[in-house]
N, C-alpha and C positions, 0 to 999 in steps of 0.2 A: 563552281558546281553545275554540273549536267542534269537537267531535269526533263523527264518523258513522261507524258500523261498517258496511260495504258488504256484508261475508261474512266467511268464514273466513281469506280470503286478502289481503282488500283493507279499508283503513281510510281515509277522507277526513276531513282536518281543515283550518279555518280559522283563521288567526290575523291580527289587526288590526296595524299599525304602530305602533299606540299600545300594544298588549300587548307587542310586541317590544321597545318603547323602556323598558317598565316591567321587563322582565328583565334591563335592563342592557346592552342592544345598541343601537347606532346604525343607524339606518334605511340609511346608506351602507354601513355593514360588511356587510351581507349580500350586496351586489353586489360590492363591492372588497376583500374581505378573506376569501379562502378558508378560512383556518382558524376565523374566527370564523362564518362561515355555517354550516360543519359542526358547530360547538359549539353553535349554536342549534338545529340540525336534530334532534341527538341529544338535547339537552334536552327538545325537544317529543316525540320518541318514547318518552322516558321518561315523560313524562305520558299518552301514549296507553297504552302497556304497562300503567300503574298503573288507569286507568279503564277501558280495554277489554279487559284481559288480552290484548293483541296481542303476541305474541312478535317481537321483532326479532331474532331469532337467524337467521343466514345471509343470503345476498344480499338485496338488496330492489330492486324497480322503482320509481323514483321520478319522479312528474310532478308540475312546481309550475307554476302559473297566477298571474302577477302580476295582482292588481285593483287599482282605485282605491284601497282603504283597507285593503288588505292582501294575504295570501297564502293560496291555496289549494293543498293539498299531497295529492296521491293516492299513496298507497304500497301495493305489491302484494309478498307474499311469494314469491320463487322458489324451487324446489327445484333441487338438483343431480341433474343425470342420473347413472346407475350407474357412469360412469367418474370422477365428481366433479369435472369439469372444466369441465361446459357447463351454461347456466340452462336451465330448463322453467318458462316463465311460463305463468300460467293465462289464457292470451289465444289468439284462434285464428289471428291471421296468422303465417304461418309466418316472416316475417322477424324476429320476435322470438325465436324459438327457438334453441337451440344457439349461445349467444354467450357468449365467456369473460367469467368473471364480473367480473374486474377491469376488464376493456375496458368492459363495459356501465355499470358504476357509475361509472366516471371520466367517460364520456362524459355522462352524464345530470347529474351534477353541473357539470361544465363547460358543459354547456348551458344550466344554468339560474342558476348563480352566478358565471360568468366574467365578469370586468367587460370583457373584451374583445369586446364585442358588435359586430357589423357593422352596418351602415347600416339593412340592412331590419328588424332586429330592434328598433333604436333607432325606427324608425318605427312598428312596431307598439305600442311603449309610449306614443308620443305621441298616436297617433290611436284614437278608440274603434272596436274593430273586434269582430266576432263570427265564428263558426264554427259554420254550420248543415250538418246531415247530412240526406240525401233516400235513402230506400230504393229508390226508382223513378225513373228519368230522366225517365218522363212527368210528373212532378211540376214538374220543372224546366222543361220545356216549356210546361205551364200557367202557370207563375209568370212565365215570360219574357214572356207575351203580357198580364200586367198593366200598365197604365201608371205612367210616372212612376218608374221603376227604374234606367234606363238611366245616368243620372249617378252612381250608386255605384259605386265602384272596386270590382271583384272579380275573383275567381280561383276556378277550379274544379278540382277534384283527386278522385281516385277511390283508394280505400283499402279493402280487406278487404270487398270485395263491395257498398261503399256510396259515393255520390257526397258530397263535402263542398264547401260554398260558403262562401269566406271573404269577407266584407264589412267595407269600412272606412267610417267617417265621420268624415272630417277636420274639427276643430273648426271651422276657419275657413269651412267650406262649409256645414255642417248646424247648425241649430236644434235644441235639444232636443226640441221640439214634433214638427218633421220627422223625427227619428230615431225617436220612439216610433211614428209614424204608418207609416213604412216597415217597422218591424221587424214591427209588427202584420201587415202582408202578408206578409211573408216566412215568419213563423211559421204561418200558415195552410197552408203547403205543406211546411215544413220542420221540423225541431226543432233546438234549439240542444244541442251536444254539450260534454260534458267534456272532450274531448281538446284538445290545443293544437294551433295552426298550426305550431309547430315540429316536433312528432311528425309531422303529416301531410305536411309539405314533405320530411321526411326518408326517412320509409318509403312514402309514398304515391306517386302519379304524376299529374303534371300536365296536365291535359287542355286548359284554356284559362288563359292567362295576365292576359287582360284583357277588359273589355267582354263578359262572359259572357252576358247576356240578349241583346244585339244579335247575338251568333255563334250562339247557339242559333236565334232567329229565322231567321237566314239560312240555316242549313243543315238544320233540322228543319221 
């Protein structure tokens, strides 16, 4: 397991599916067995605590991203407010503040480990997708004028003062070389973010639900 200490409040770690199986867990268990997924999580947190002296006391904000060969997990410690009932998370978006502890943890665990994923979540897992962030809308306007991007399935969101472009590359439509070339163009204007599309969908605002580049050229 690879561990990266981000700051005093946040740690990021990556665990491969091979490592998960070597720990005695079946790959399907982490998606279909809530008890086993929590057991794996706390086992990993014990290791994080030992290696990075990252205390796991108190409520945690958990962000899990499923990758091709493993899981990337971002854990942020939250502090209880003075009344002892609300979370105060070290993030700037107001929607994350003042959320009941039990509700926040349960929602996050359900979001990432609940087997009853809807069809859109299953689609994300089947397709190669990326979430890019743009600080200035002008960058998106400039990007929309580059050729060869209109056939990429896209959605546009705003969140915490930034713009987020979600792009998908269905395996049956795009070759690996094509994806590399298109990504190189996209990354000239935006940055890949560690945030997940699930978080942006829940807490952000959808601006365009399809054909982002065509719509930008049409209106701007």
